[in-house]
Each structure stands twice: as structure tokens, then as C-alpha cells.
N, C-alpha and C positions, 0 to 999 in steps of 0.2 A: 331750689324748689319755689314754685310760684305761691307767694303768700296772698292769695286772692280770696280765701274764704273769709267768713265773718270776722271783721276786725273791730275790736272793742277800743274805743277812745277813752283814755284815762287822763285825769289831771290831778296834780298834787294838791294837798291841802294848803291853804294860804300860809306862807311862812315856813313850811316844812319841806325837806328834801324828798318826800315820799307821799303817797296816798295812804291814809290810815283810817280805819273805822272798826267799830264793834258792830257786827252784823247779827241781827236777830230776825228770824223768819220761820215760816211754817210751810212745808210742802212746796218749796220754790225750786223750779228747774231753770238753770241757765244754760241755753243751748251751746253747742260746740262753737268755739271762737278762739282767737289768739290776740296777742298784743306784744309790744316791744318793752314789756316790763317783767321783771322778776316778781312773781306773786307768792306770798307766804300766807298759809291758812293755819291757824292754831285753834283746834277744837276745844271748846269749853263745856258745851252741853249738847246732847243729842248725837245723831249720826248723819253723816254726809257721804253720799256715794259720788266718786269722781272717776272720770275716764281721762287719762293723760297719755297722748301719743299711743293709743290702742291698749294701754295698760289700765286695768280696773282696780280701784282702791276703795276701801271702806274706812272713813275717818271716824274715830270715837274720841271721847274726851281725853285730852292729854297728847293726842297725835299732832304732829307737825308735818305739813305738806309743803313742798317747794315745787313750784311750776316755773320752769325756765322760760326765758324770753323766746317768743315765737313758737312755743309748743301748743299744739291743738288740744283743747281741753273743754270739758263740760262738767257741771256739778248738779247734784239733785239732793235736796234736803229730805231726809226720811222722817217726817213729822216736824216738831219744833226743834230748832237748832240755834246755837249761839257760838260765834267764833270771831276771832280777831283776823282782820284782813289787812295785809301790808303789801304795797306794790311800789317797787323802786325801778326807775327807768334803766334800761340797758345802757343808754348813753351815759347816765350818771355813773354807773358801775365801771364803765370802760375808762373813765377818767383816772381810775386808780390802777389800771392794768397796763402791762407792756403792749405796745402797738402790735396788732396782728394776732392777738390771742383771744380765746373764747372761754367763758366760764360755763361749767355744767355742774349743777348741784344735785345731790341725791334727792329723789322724789319724796320718799316717805322716811321720816325720822321719828323713832319711838324712844322713850326713856331707856329702854334696854340696850339701845345701840351704844350709848356712851353716857351713863347716868350723870356724871358730874358736869360734862359739857352741856347735856340736854337741860339740866337744871338751870345753868347759866343763861341758855337761850330763852327758856321760859320766863325767867326773872326779868330779862331785858324787855321782852314783850309786855309783861305786866307793868313794868315801870313806864314804858311808852304809853300804855293805856291809861295809867293813873295820871300822867302828865297831861295827856291830851284831854282827858275828862275834866280835870280841874282847871287847866289853862291859866295857871297863875302867871304873874309877871315874869317874862323871860323863859317861859316853859319850852319855847322852841329850841333853846340851846341844850337843855337837859334832854329833850326828846332826841335831838340829833346825836348827842353823845351816846345814848343808849342804842340808837339805831346802828351806829358804826361799831359799837361793841358787839351787837348781835351779828352783824355782817362779818366781823373779824372772826368770831368763833365758828360761824357757819362756813366761812372760807377755809379756815385752818383744818376743819374736821370732816366736812361733808361735801367737798368740792374737788373737781379735777380741772386742770388748766391745760388747754391744748391749742395748737396752731389753728387758725381759721382755715377752712378748706371749703371749696365749692361742693354743693350737694351732688351726690352720685345716684346711680341707679338703685342703690339699696333703699331709697325712699320712693320707689315707683308707686307702691300701693297708696301711700299717703298723698302723693301728688295726684293720683286718680281720684281719691276722695275729695280733695280740695277743688279739683276741676268741676266735680258735680255740685259742690256747695256754691261755687261761683256761678254756675249755670242756674241754680235755683234762685240766687239773689238777683239775677238779671231777668228772670222769666217767671217769678212767683205769681204774678197777676194772671198768667195764662193757665189753661188746664194742663197740668203735668201729671204723669203717671209713673209708677215704678218701672214699667217696661220702657218708657222714654228714657229714664235715667240710666238703666242698664245698657240700652242701645247707644247712648251717647259715649259710652266707654267701650262698646263692642264686646261686652262680656255677657254671660248668661244671667238671668234674673236671680238665680240661687246664689251664684258667686258674688254678685253685686250686693245682695242683702247681707251676707256674712261680712263682706269687706266694710260696708258702710257702718254697720252696727259695731264692729270691732274698733273703729277709729273715732266714732262720735258718741258712742253710748246710747244712741237712739236709732230707731228704724228710719228709713228714708221718709216715710209718710209723717212720722212724728217730727222730724226735722223740718220738713216742708210746712207743716201746720204751725210750727213754732215761728218760722221766718215770717209767714203771712200774718200771724197774730201779733208779732212784734211791730210790724209796719202798721197794722190797724191801731195798735196802742198809741203810736205817735200821732196818727190822724185823729184819734179820739181826744188827745190832749189839745190839738191845734185847730180843730174844726168843729162846727156845730152839726155836721152831717149825721143822719140817723145811723144806728148800728147796721141796719139792713144795707144802706148805701155803702157804708165802709166795708162790709163783708164782700159785696159785689166788686168794689174797687180793688180789693186785695186778693181776689181769686178764691174766696172762701165760699163753699157751697153747702157744707153740712153744719147746721147751727148747733147740733148736739156736740159734735166733735170740737167745734170752735169754742163753745162755752167751757168744755172740759180742759182744753188747752189753755185758755185765757186764765182760768182759775189756778192752774198749775204754775203758770208763769208769774201771775200778779196777785194771787191770793184772794181775789174777789171777782164779782161780776163786772163787765164793762160799764154797766149802768151805775153801779156803786162807785167805781173808780172815777168816772166822769163827774159824778155828783161831788165827790171829795175834792177833785181838782178845782171845780168851780167855786166851791165853798172856800177853799184855801186862798184863791186868787181874787175873790170878790171883795171889794172895799167895804168896810163897815159904814153903814149910814149914820150920820150924826144923830144923836138922841135929842 
């Protein structure tokens, strides 16, 4: 399958074999994307809606979600949420596997699935969080030990190991969706319509709408607005151009829809975000 849809770049925390963070946010939507990392979400507070490979899931406190490498996924916070985020590169995991094999982990894991094992998984994550928060001398060794303990139990209880195989026609619908996402990324600055998107796949408007929503968790127009807004956000950080100029540059015509999308993605207005960025990076004047 062509992995040409939105690709998220990830980098590990310094001195650690993974990316790790405690994420706290309110009403934040992360549009459909993929990466070469195994992603783990452990919900601590609030509710999170996720769409993974066309499957829809609701994460509540105590739930553990595993997103396999290269799986198309999006997440949406339902109000205020707090969760542990852990990402381990597929390349790193493959160092421990026989050549020519692939890992596939169970997507949703709840305490009821295997209470004793789940308790161990949760404790490993909590120990990682404590070590990362305190960052005492040599914490990286303890963190790595708990990470591999977590992966060991995850592998033994919630994973299948299969031979690598080329993608087949069973993923035709996913390939169609990713083709449109790639088209959006290359042409988002131009006027694009729902009919244009459906025509690019030679399917009806109705079929396209159902297909796109199933795999991305968003309507086509929601996704298009998200892509445009994400590019505007980068320009907002790196230029002094006015919001109006940036909207025109990124193909945004409806100010009301833009503001709603921006707040959903970044939690505040573009003016407020730009002000915070400038304040953060402005050197303090000598007193």
C-alpha cells in the first residue's frame, strides 16, 4: 500500500529508546496520520475518541490502546483529557525479532482482558512516568528496564507474529482513502470540493463520503480544513504575515470555519497562539 498520506515525524526523548510524555489537553483533534512507530495510549482522565484503520474506539480512564506501526489513525479529545503517550520505533522493535516477521498488537486492552497482566502493564507505565518526571541520576536505565518489561508482557499476551507479506487487494478501500489524502496534501492551496475528491477516485459522492469518514473519522471537508489549518499554523510560527494573508496562501476562504477548526486543533485563536510564541521566544531586556 502506498503510505503517502499524512506522515507524522517522531523523535525519541534524549537518552531514551522511545518517545514518552504525559499529555494533557482539552478538545484537541489530531487528524488522520501514520508513522513508523508503535504507539501506546493509556487513559488517566477524561474520554478520547479514536479511529484506527476504520475501527472506532472510545477510551476511558484505565483503557490501554495500541496503534501498530503504519496504521492510519486519528484522535479527538472529548473535553479535558490526560493520558500517557509512548511511541517506540518499528525499527527498534525489529531488532528483537526474527528476520522477515511482523508484529501486530491487539488494539484495545482493558483490565477485564487479563487482570493480572494488565495490572503489570499499568504499573510499568506508571513507573516510567515517575522516572521520567523525577529524572534522577541514571533514570534512563530504570526507564528502559520498565519499557522492556512492558513490551515483554505486551508481546507475550496481546500480540501475533506473522511472516511479512506484500499488501493485497483486501486493502483497496484504504488505498483509495490514502490516495485522496495525498491529493489533498499536494493541492490544499487550490479550491477543492467534495465532488472533485469523489471524481478523483471515479466513485459516487455518497460512496466516497461513507468511505472517507469510515477510515479517517472525519468528513472530507473536515480533513481538508484540518490540513489547511495545520499548514497555516506552521506559517503563523515562522512568518509575520497577517492572518488574512496566511488564509489566502493556504486556500482558506471561510473565516468562521477556519477559526472553529483552529481552536479544535490548537485550543485557542491564531492571534493568541502567535502572541504566546512571540512572548516565549522574545529575549528578556536587561533591567
